[in-house]
C-alpha positions in Angstrom: 79.6 88.8 103.2 81.6 85.7 102.7 84.7 85.5 100.5 82.8 83.4 98.1 80.1 86.0 97.8 82.7 88.7 97.3 84.4 86.7 94.5 80.9 86.3 92.9 80.4 90.1 93.0 83.8 90.7 91.4 82.8 88.3 88.5 79.5 90.0 88.2 81.2 93.4 87.9 83.8 92.5 85.4 82.4 89.8 83.1 79.7 92.0 81.4 82.5 94.2 80.1 84.3 91.3 78.4 85.9 92.5 75.1 87.1 89.6 72.9 88.7 92.0 70.4 91.0 93.2 73.2 91.3 89.9 75.0 93.2 88.2 72.1 96.1 90.7 71.8 96.3 91.0 75.6 96.7 87.2 75.8 99.2 87.2 73.0 101.3 89.8 74.8 101.5 87.4 77.7 102.6 84.6 75.4 99.1 83.1 75.5 99.7 81.8 79.0 96.3 83.1 80.3 92.9 84.0 78.9 91.8 87.6 79.4 88.5 89.3 79.6 89.9 92.1 77.5 89.9 94.9 80.2 92.9 97.2 80.0 94.0 99.1 83.1 92.0 102.3 82.5 88.8 100.1 82.3 89.7 97.7 85.0 90.6 100.2 87.7 87.2 102.0 87.9 85.4 98.6 87.9 87.5 97.2 90.7 87.6 100.4 92.9 84.0 100.1 94.4 84.7 96.4 95.1 87.8 97.3 97.2 85.5 99.3 99.5 83.5 96.2 100.1 86.7 94.2 101.0 87.4 96.6 103.9 86.8 95.6 107.5 87.4 91.9 107.1 90.1 89.9 108.8 93.2 88.3 107.4 91.6 84.9 106.8 88.8 86.5 104.9 91.3 88.3 102.7 93.3 85.2 102.1 90.1 83.3 101.0 89.0 86.1 98.7 92.4 86.4 97.1 92.6 82.7 96.5 89.1 82.6 95.1 90.0 85.3 92.6 93.3 83.6 91.7 91.5 80.4 90.8 89.4 82.1 88.1 90.7 81.6 84.6 90.9 85.2 83.3 94.0 87.2 84.2 92.0 90.3 85.3 90.8 88.4 88.3 94.4 87.9 89.5 94.9 91.6 89.0 91.8 92.2 91.2 93.2 89.9 93.9 96.4 91.9 94.0 94.3 95.1 94.3 92.3 93.6 97.2 95.5 92.6 99.1 97.1 95.9 98.5 94.0 97.9 99.6 94.1 95.8 102.8 97.8 95.5 103.3 97.8 96.9 106.8 95.5 94.1 107.9 98.0 91.5 106.7 100.5 90.0 109.2 103.6 87.9 108.7 101.4 84.8 108.3 100.4 86.2 104.9 103.8 85.4 103.4 102.7 81.8 103.1 99.7 82.8 101.0 101.8 85.2 99.0 104.4 82.6 98.2 101.6 80.3 97.0 100.2 83.0 94.8 103.6 83.8 93.3 103.9 80.2 92.3 100.3 79.8 90.9 99.9 81.0 87.3 103.3 82.7 87.5 104.5 85.3 85.0 106.2 88.6 85.4 103.0 90.6 85.6 101.5 88.8 88.6 104.9 88.3 90.3 105.9 91.9 90.0 102.5 93.3 91.0 102.4 91.1 94.1 105.9 92.0 95.0 105.6 95.8 94.6 102.1 96.1 96.0 102.0 93.6 98.8 105.2 91.7 99.6 107.4 94.8 99.7 105.1 96.9 101.9 104.5 94.0 104.2 108.3 93.3 104.8 108.9 97.1 105.2 106.3 97.2 107.9 107.4 94.0 109.6 111.3 93.9 109.3 111.3 90.7 111.3 110.3 89.0 108.0 113.8 89.6 106.6 114.9 86.0 107.3 111.9 84.8 105.2 113.1 86.9 102.3 116.5 85.3 102.8 114.8 81.9 102.4 112.9 83.2 99.3 116.2 84.3 97.8 117.4 80.6 97.8 114.0 79.2 96.8 113.9 76.4 94.1 111.2 78.4 92.2 112.9 81.3 90.4 109.7 83.4 90.5 109.9 83.4 94.3 113.6 84.3 94.1 112.7 87.2 91.7 110.2 88.5 94.3 112.9 88.4 97.0 115.4 90.3 94.7 112.7 92.9 93.8 110.9 93.3 97.1 112.9 96.4 98.1 112.2 98.3 94.9 110.3 101.0 96.6 112.4 101.4 99.7 114.8 104.0 98.2 117.1 105.2 101.0 115.6 102.6 103.4 117.0 99.8 101.3 119.0 97.1 103.2 121.9 97.3 100.7 123.8 94.4 102.2 120.7 92.2 101.8 120.1 93.4 98.2 123.7 92.8 97.2 123.7 89.4 98.8 120.6 88.3 96.9 122.1 89.6 93.7 125.3 87.5 94.2 123.4 84.4 95.4 121.4 84.5 92.2 124.0 85.8 89.8 124.9 82.3 88.5 121.3 81.6 87.4 121.0 81.8 83.6 117.2 82.5 83.8 116.4 85.8 82.0 113.9 86.9 84.6 116.4 86.5 87.4 119.2 88.4 85.5 116.8 91.1 84.6 115.6 91.4 88.2 119.1 91.8 89.5 119.8 94.7 87.1 116.4 96.3 87.8 116.9 96.1 91.6 120.4 97.6 91.4 119.3 100.3 89.1 116.4 101.3 91.3 118.7 101.5 94.4 121.1 103.6 92.4 118.6 106.4 92.5 119.2 106.5 96.2 122.9 105.7 96.4 124.5 105.6 92.9 128.1 105.4 94.0 127.5 102.4 96.3 125.7 100.5 93.4 128.3 101.4 90.9 131.1 100.2 93.2 129.2 97.0 93.8 128.8 96.4 90.1 132.5 97.2 89.3 133.7 94.9 92.1 131.5 92.0 90.9 131.4 92.4 87.1 133.0 88.9 86.7 130.1 87.4 88.7 127.2 89.4 87.3 125.8 88.6 83.8 126.2 91.2 81.1 122.4 91.7 81.1 122.4 92.5 84.9 125.3 94.9 84.5 123.7 96.7 81.6 120.4 97.0 83.4 122.1 98.2 86.6 124.0 100.9 84.8 121.4 101.9 82.4 121.0 105.4 83.8 124.7 106.0 84.5 126.3 108.4 82.2 127.7 106.3 79.4 125.8 103.2 80.7 129.0 101.1 81.2 
């Protein structure tokens, strides 16, 4: 099966379930940036699951082509399906996949696709191949703030394995940015790491309050007693 045939099968599986009544509010929730089929997660998951089995056993180039093909389709659910395919085959991906992932982060970007790619694909890939750390360093200084958001958030699931120095460096590198999605990401990343090492995070925030935005500080300390 070629990647093009696989994309055709995904379309054939999802499009008959199109629900215009749901598509409109779903698009509105995403600021009308993308059209939707109208499939919410409880519906989409069972439809995509059998297709993931068909994506197994292919090489990295095949996965890249399939993901790109799905990404190019207009409805947002196809981008979600692409993330699911890459996640299901994440152990097949090598460091060469970062180029594709960077391109996908920048194509039709919004928090939903960026955060899904980061948590499901980018983070696990870098955890498995730590030598990709310098590429994350590059991402943290990228002109596109969505790529920088991915760099800041890629360690969200690392818990005690988080490279704290790298996380803190990314936060400070991006702290001057007034972009909401960057400031929110800084706070989220710090708050998540605080579950593993709260005192280290709180010490970092206190030492850098003058450099971090109020939003980042508030998000970072959200679960601290008193939240300040």
